[in-house]
C-alpha positions in Angstrom: 0.0 0.0 0.0 1.2 3.5 -0.8 1.2 6.5 1.5 -2.2 7.6 0.5 -4.0 4.3 0.9 -2.1 3.4 4.1 -2.6 6.7 5.9 -5.1 5.5 8.5 -3.0 2.4 9.3 0.2 4.4 9.7 -1.6 6.9 11.9 -2.9 4.1 14.1 0.6 2.6 14.4 2.0 5.9 15.6 4.2 6.5 12.7 5.6 10.1 12.5 3.6 11.8 9.8 4.0 15.3 8.3 1.5 17.2 6.3 0.3 20.8 5.7 -2.9 22.7 5.2 -3.8 23.6 1.6 -5.2 27.1 1.3 -4.7 27.6 -2.5 -7.3 25.8 -4.7 -4.8 24.3 -7.2 -3.2 20.9 -7.5 0.4 22.0 -7.7 1.2 22.2 -4.0 -0.1 18.6 -3.6 2.1 17.3 -6.4 5.2 19.1 -5.0 4.6 18.0 -1.4 4.0 14.4 -2.4 7.1 14.5 -4.6 9.3 15.6 -1.7 7.9 13.0 0.7 5.1 14.6 2.7 2.7 12.0 4.1 -0.5 14.0 3.7 -2.2 17.3 2.9 -5.4 18.8 4.3 -7.6 20.7 2.0 -8.9 23.5 4.1 -12.5 23.8 2.9 -13.5 25.4 6.2 -11.3 28.5 5.9 -10.2 28.7 2.2 -12.0 29.0 -1.2 -12.4 25.3 -2.2 -15.4 23.9 -4.1 -16.1 20.3 -5.1 -14.3 20.7 -8.4 -11.1 22.0 -6.6 -11.2 19.1 -4.2 -11.7 16.6 -7.1 -8.6 17.9 -8.9 -6.5 17.9 -5.7 -7.6 14.4 -4.9 -6.4 13.4 -8.4 -3.0 15.1 -7.7 -2.8 13.2 -4.5 -3.2 9.9 -6.3 -0.6 10.9 -8.8 1.9 12.0 -6.2 1.0 9.2 -3.7 0.2 11.6 -0.9 -2.9 11.2 1.3 -5.5 13.9 0.7 -7.7 14.8 3.7 -10.4 17.4 3.6 -11.3 19.7 6.5 -15.0 20.1 5.7 -16.8 23.2 6.7 -19.0 21.5 9.3 -20.2 18.1 10.5 -22.4 17.6 7.5 -23.0 14.2 5.9 -23.2 15.6 2.4 -19.9 17.4 2.7 -18.2 14.2 4.0 -19.7 12.1 1.2 -18.6 14.6 -1.4 -15.0 14.6 -0.2 -14.8 10.9 0.0 -16.4 10.3 -3.4 -13.8 12.6 -4.9 -11.1 10.2 -3.6 -10.0 11.9 -0.3 -8.8 9.2 2.2 -10.3 11.0 5.1 -12.0 14.0 6.6 -11.1 16.4 9.4 -14.3 17.5 11.0 -14.3 20.8 12.9 -16.1 21.6 16.2 -16.9 18.1 17.4 -18.3 18.9 20.8 -20.2 15.8 21.9 -20.4 12.1 21.3 -23.6 12.3 19.3 -21.9 14.5 16.6 -18.9 12.3 16.6 -21.1 9.2 16.0 -22.9 11.0 13.2 -19.7 11.9 11.3 -18.3 8.4 11.7 -21.6 7.0 10.3 -21.5 9.4 7.4 -18.0 8.2 6.4 -18.6 4.4 6.6 -20.8 2.0 4.7 -20.9 -1.0 7.1 -22.6 0.0 10.3 -22.8 3.5 8.8 -24.9 5.6 6.5 -22.6 6.7 3.7 -24.5 7.0 0.5 -23.3 4.3 -2.0 -21.8 5.0 -5.4 -18.9 3.2 -7.0 -18.9 5.5 -10.1 -16.7 8.3 -8.7 -12.9 8.2 -8.3 -13.3 6.4 -4.9 -14.9 3.4 -6.7 -12.5 3.4 -9.6 -15.2 4.7 -11.9 -17.0 1.4 -11.6 -13.9 -0.8 -11.6 -14.7 -2.0 -8.1 -17.9 -3.9 -7.8 -20.5 -3.3 -5.1 -18.8 -5.3 -2.2 -15.3 -4.5 -3.3 -15.9 -0.8 -3.1 -17.6 -1.0 0.3 -14.7 -3.1 1.7 -12.0 -0.9 0.2 -13.6 2.3 1.3 -14.2 1.2 4.9 -10.7 -0.2 5.2 -9.1 3.1 4.2 -11.3 6.0 5.4 -10.0 8.1 8.3 -12.3 10.2 10.4 -10.6 12.8 12.5 -12.4 14.9 15.0 -11.3 18.4 15.8 -11.3 19.1 19.5 -11.3 22.8 19.6 -14.2 24.0 21.8 -14.6 24.3 25.6 -17.8 22.1 25.4 -15.7 19.3 23.8 -13.6 19.2 26.9 -16.6 18.5 29.0 -17.5 15.6 26.8 -14.0 14.4 26.0 -14.2 10.9 27.3 -17.5 10.2 25.5 -16.1 11.6 22.2 -13.0 9.5 22.4 -15.0 6.4 23.1 -16.9 6.6 19.8 -16.1 3.5 17.7 -14.7 4.2 14.3 -13.0 7.5 15.2 -9.5 7.3 13.6 -7.9 10.2 15.6 -8.3 13.7 16.9 -6.9 17.0 15.9 -6.1 19.3 18.9 -7.3 22.7 17.8 -5.1 25.0 19.9 -6.0 28.1 17.9 -9.8 27.9 18.5 -9.4 26.8 22.1 -7.1 29.8 22.7 -9.6 32.2 21.0 -12.6 30.8 22.8 -10.9 31.0 26.2 -9.3 34.4 25.7 -5.7 33.2 25.9 -3.0 35.4 24.5 -1.6 32.6 22.4 -1.7 28.8 22.0 1.6 28.6 24.0 0.0 30.0 27.2 0.2 27.7 30.3 -3.6 27.4 30.5 -3.8 26.1 26.9 -0.8 23.7 27.5 -2.7 22.4 30.5 -5.8 21.7 28.4 -3.6 20.0 25.7 -2.0 17.8 28.3 -5.5 16.8 29.6 -6.6 16.0 26.1 -3.4 14.0 25.4 -3.7 12.0 28.6 -7.3 11.0 27.7 -6.4 10.1 24.1 -3.4 8.1 25.1 -5.5 6.1 27.6 -7.8 5.1 24.8 -5.1 4.7 22.1 -6.5 7.4 20.0 -3.9 9.0 17.6 -3.4 12.8 17.8 -2.6 15.4 15.2 -1.7 19.1 15.8 -0.8 22.2 13.8 2.6 23.8 14.2 4.3 26.7 12.5 7.5 24.6 11.9 8.5 21.1 12.7 11.6 22.5 14.5 9.6 24.8 16.7 9.9 24.2 20.5 6.1 23.5 20.7 6.5 20.7 18.2 8.9 18.9 20.5 6.6 19.5 23.4 3.6 18.1 21.4 5.7 15.0 20.6 6.3 14.5 24.3 2.5 14.6 24.8 2.0 11.9 22.2 1.2 13.8 19.0 2.6 11.8 16.1 1.1 13.6 13.0 1.9 17.3 12.4 0.2 19.7 10.1 3.0 22.1 9.5 2.0 25.7 8.5 0.2 25.7 5.1 1.1 25.9 1.4 0.9 29.6 1.6 2.8 29.7 4.9 5.6 27.5 3.6 5.9 29.7 0.5 6.0 32.8 2.7 8.7 31.3 5.0 10.9 30.4 2.0 10.4 33.8 0.4 11.3 35.6 3.6 14.4 33.4 4.1 15.6 34.0 0.6 14.9 37.8 0.8 16.9 37.9 4.1 19.8 36.0 2.6 19.8 38.4 -0.4 19.9 41.4 1.9 22.7 39.8 4.0 24.8 39.0 0.9 24.3 42.5 -0.5 25.4 44.1 2.8 28.5 41.8 3.0 29.5 42.6 -0.6 29.3 46.4 0.1 28.8 49.0 -2.6 29.6 48.0 -6.2 
């Protein structure tokens, strides 16, 4: 199995995984990141301008570059989950999961067996009809990853019940939203670290894999998150990585120019 098809398994095994958010509705970043060895990308349909056509093309790019394509849907909506998976995404990142009932509903929307996913083997997910009825159901249910975003104070009150939902592949610790909701100055504040530690303890107790966003894999908070048990990192975004590289090159040019002195 390639990186795309084995994403859920590797996440469950605790393999170190690196990905990024996609903010630009083009396939190019996905091809580039897959080519250099990233494990996954997350199409940010919640905060960036993606439509189904954009997601479809990016999922195709993910297949070509053998990089897992996940979609952060706008909300816990079964039609959005179905659309992303039919396009060929290997999983969904669902924001604002605040209770077990919502978690159960999004898991059901993503699975055929013991779930409620609408059937069609005609899109990319079914090989455009190459997979027959039972083959498609088995292949889809074996591969799909359902990731719940824990990013609201209410979710903390229901954390154990959410983590107990069968079929949940992992959780994303949303430090940004938690910080905003709780009035923290930044996600690095002690009160947010305490919450993250609490989430991590509960997730580790149930063997639930954890993902988190960091500005850079070398940042101090990335190491701290590793110590908490986070194994999959969403590093910046395609736009953020481009900005970081541009700033670094600009700074190097300015430094070289100052060292060379006047012509």
